[in-house]
C-alpha positions as CSV (number, residue, x, y, z in Angstrom):
1,X,111.3,-36.0,87.7
2,X,109.7,-35.5,84.3
3,X,111.3,-38.6,83.1
4,X,109.5,-40.4,86.1
5,X,106.3,-38.8,85.4
6,X,106.6,-39.9,81.7
7,X,107.3,-43.5,82.6
8,X,104.4,-43.5,85.1
9,X,102.0,-42.2,82.4
10,X,103.2,-45.0,80.0
11,X,102.6,-47.5,82.8
12,X,99.1,-46.1,83.4
13,X,98.5,-46.4,79.6
14,X,99.6,-50.0,79.6
15,X,97.3,-50.7,82.7
16,X,94.3,-49.3,80.8
17,X,95.0,-51.2,77.8
18,X,95.5,-54.4,79.9
19,X,92.1,-53.9,81.4
20,X,90.4,-53.8,78.0
21,X,92.3,-57.1,77.0
22,X,91.0,-60.4,78.3
23,X,92.9,-61.3,81.5
24,X,93.5,-64.9,82.4
25,X,91.2,-66.2,85.2
26,X,94.0,-66.7,87.7
27,X,95.5,-63.1,87.7
28,X,93.8,-60.2,89.3
29,X,93.0,-57.1,87.1
30,X,95.0,-54.6,89.3
31,X,98.2,-56.7,89.9
32,X,100.3,-53.9,91.7
33,X,103.4,-56.2,91.6
34,X,103.4,-56.5,87.8
35,X,102.9,-52.7,87.3
36,X,105.8,-52.0,89.9
37,X,107.9,-54.5,88.0
38,X,107.1,-53.1,84.7
39,X,107.8,-49.5,85.9
40,X,111.2,-50.5,87.4
41,X,112.1,-52.4,84.2
42,X,111.3,-49.4,82.1
43,X,113.2,-47.0,84.4
44,X,116.2,-49.3,84.5
45,X,116.2,-49.6,80.8
46,X,116.0,-45.9,80.2
47,X,118.8,-45.1,82.8
48,X,121.0,-47.9,81.1
49,X,120.3,-46.3,77.6
50,X,121.2,-42.7,78.7
51,X,124.5,-44.1,80.7
52,X,125.5,-46.0,77.6
53,X,125.1,-43.1,75.2
54,X,127.0,-40.9,77.5
55,X,129.7,-43.4,78.0
56,X,130.0,-44.1,74.3
57,X,130.4,-40.4,73.7
58,X,133.3,-40.3,76.3
59,X,134.9,-43.4,75.0
60,X,134.9,-42.0,71.4
61,X,136.4,-38.8,72.4
62,X,139.8,-38.3,70.5
63,X,142.8,-38.9,72.8
64,X,146.2,-37.4,72.5
65,X,149.1,-39.9,71.7
66,X,150.6,-39.6,75.1
67,X,147.4,-41.1,76.6
68,X,147.4,-44.8,75.4
69,X,144.2,-46.6,76.2
70,X,144.9,-50.1,77.4
71,X,148.2,-50.9,75.7
72,X,150.1,-50.1,78.8
73,X,148.1,-52.1,81.2
74,X,146.3,-54.8,79.3
75,X,145.4,-56.8,82.5
76,X,143.7,-53.9,84.1
77,X,139.8,-53.8,84.2
78,X,138.7,-53.1,80.4
79,X,135.2,-52.5,81.2
80,X,136.0,-49.7,83.4
81,X,138.4,-48.2,81.0
82,X,135.8,-48.3,78.1
83,X,134.1,-45.4,79.9
84,X,136.6,-44.0,82.6
85,X,139.6,-43.8,80.1
86,X,143.0,-45.3,81.1
87,X,143.1,-46.8,84.5
88,X,145.8,-48.8,86.3
89,X,146.1,-50.7,89.6
90,X,148.3,-49.9,92.4
91,X,151.1,-52.3,91.3
92,X,151.3,-50.5,87.8
93,X,151.2,-47.1,89.5
94,X,154.1,-48.0,91.8
95,X,156.2,-49.5,89.1
96,X,155.4,-46.8,86.4
97,X,155.1,-43.7,88.3
98,X,156.7,-44.5,91.7
99,X,153.7,-44.1,93.8
100,X,154.1,-46.3,96.8
101,X,151.1,-48.6,97.3
102,X,150.8,-47.5,101.0
103,X,150.7,-43.9,99.7
104,X,147.9,-44.7,97.1
105,X,145.9,-46.6,99.6
106,X,146.2,-43.7,102.2
107,X,144.9,-41.3,99.4
108,X,142.1,-43.8,98.7
109,X,141.0,-44.0,102.3
110,X,141.0,-40.2,102.6
111,X,139.1,-39.6,99.1
112,X,142.1,-37.8,97.7
113,X,141.7,-40.0,94.5
114,X,139.1,-41.7,92.5
115,X,139.1,-45.5,92.8
116,X,136.8,-48.1,91.1
117,X,136.6,-51.6,92.7
118,X,137.8,-54.4,90.3
119,X,137.0,-57.9,91.5
120,X,136.4,-58.6,95.1
121,X,139.1,-56.4,96.7
122,X,141.5,-54.8,94.2
123,X,141.0,-51.2,92.9
124,X,141.8,-49.4,89.7
125,X,142.6,-45.7,89.4
126,X,142.0,-43.3,86.5
127,X,145.3,-42.2,85.3
128,X,144.1,-38.6,84.5
129,X,143.6,-37.6,88.0
130,X,147.4,-37.7,88.6
131,X,149.9,-35.0,87.8
132,X,153.6,-35.5,88.8
133,X,152.8,-38.7,90.9
134,X,150.2,-36.7,92.9
135,X,146.4,-36.5,92.8
136,X,145.2,-33.3,91.2
137,X,144.3,-30.5,93.7
138,X,140.3,-30.4,94.2
139,X,139.7,-34.1,93.8
140,X,138.9,-34.5,97.4
141,X,136.5,-31.6,97.4
142,X,134.7,-33.0,94.4
143,X,134.5,-36.4,96.1
144,X,133.0,-34.8,99.2
145,X,130.2,-33.2,97.0
146,X,129.6,-36.2,94.7
147,X,130.3,-39.2,97.0
148,X,129.9,-41.9,94.5
149,X,133.3,-42.4,92.7
150,X,131.7,-43.4,89.4
151,X,129.4,-40.5,89.1
152,X,132.2,-38.1,90.4
153,X,134.5,-39.5,87.8
154,X,131.8,-39.3,85.0
155,X,131.1,-35.7,86.0
156,X,134.9,-34.8,86.0
157,X,135.5,-36.1,82.5
158,X,132.4,-34.9,80.8
159,X,131.9,-31.3,79.7
160,X,129.9,-29.3,82.2
161,X,127.3,-26.7,81.4
162,X,128.0,-25.2,84.8
163,X,131.7,-24.5,83.5
164,X,130.8,-23.1,80.1
165,X,130.9,-26.7,78.5
166,X,134.6,-27.2,79.8
167,X,135.7,-30.5,81.2
168,X,136.2,-30.3,85.0
169,X,139.3,-32.5,85.1
170,X,141.1,-30.2,82.5
171,X,140.3,-27.2,84.7
172,X,141.7,-29.0,87.7
173,X,144.9,-29.5,85.7
174,X,144.9,-25.7,84.9
175,X,144.6,-24.8,88.6
176,X,141.0,-23.8,88.7
177,X,139.9,-25.9,91.3
178,X,137.7,-23.3,93.1
179,X,135.5,-23.2,90.1
180,X,135.4,-26.9,89.8
181,X,134.6,-27.5,93.4
182,X,131.7,-24.9,93.3
183,X,130.4,-26.6,90.2
184,X,130.4,-30.0,91.6
185,X,128.5,-28.9,94.6
186,X,125.9,-27.1,92.4
187,X,125.7,-30.1,90.0
188,X,125.0,-32.5,92.9
189,X,122.4,-30.0,94.2
190,X,120.6,-29.8,90.9
191,X,120.6,-33.6,90.6
192,X,119.0,-33.9,94.0
193,X,116.3,-31.5,93.1
194,X,115.2,-33.6,90.2
């Protein structure tokens, strides 16, 4: 909310400075469309800057040797893997981990796994959400709190102040799904109140 107020204040300043400048004769002095366009452009640029900074931080985190980036699946969506970590399509998961495609799609339809659309119909799945060929317990509940899969995954792989700066996906691996589920609900309620 503070960020929106700051951007609105900047737009007001720009509008006031535009009034003092000589305006072309064919444009009205209070062009709300231009102000709204400027506001949305600034809001979009600020959101993109923040998302890029957060994605860069996640992408630059050191990874263990047993988690290769794209060497194992070079044809999978590289852009998604830049911020989400290693991902794979259903064919790769079936061949490498023995997860049947039908099971994977059932999990996807029932929100048991995080899936990102790649192309018009295909999906890729972050590999960190699987353990022993199954989705980590708690993924479904996190997705019920944070419905957007990208936002949910970004939250799962980022240190959370609600969890003493621990990474939620790591806590799910340690069997602490109760804490993660409660924190996901709390995080989305905090975001909604802004």
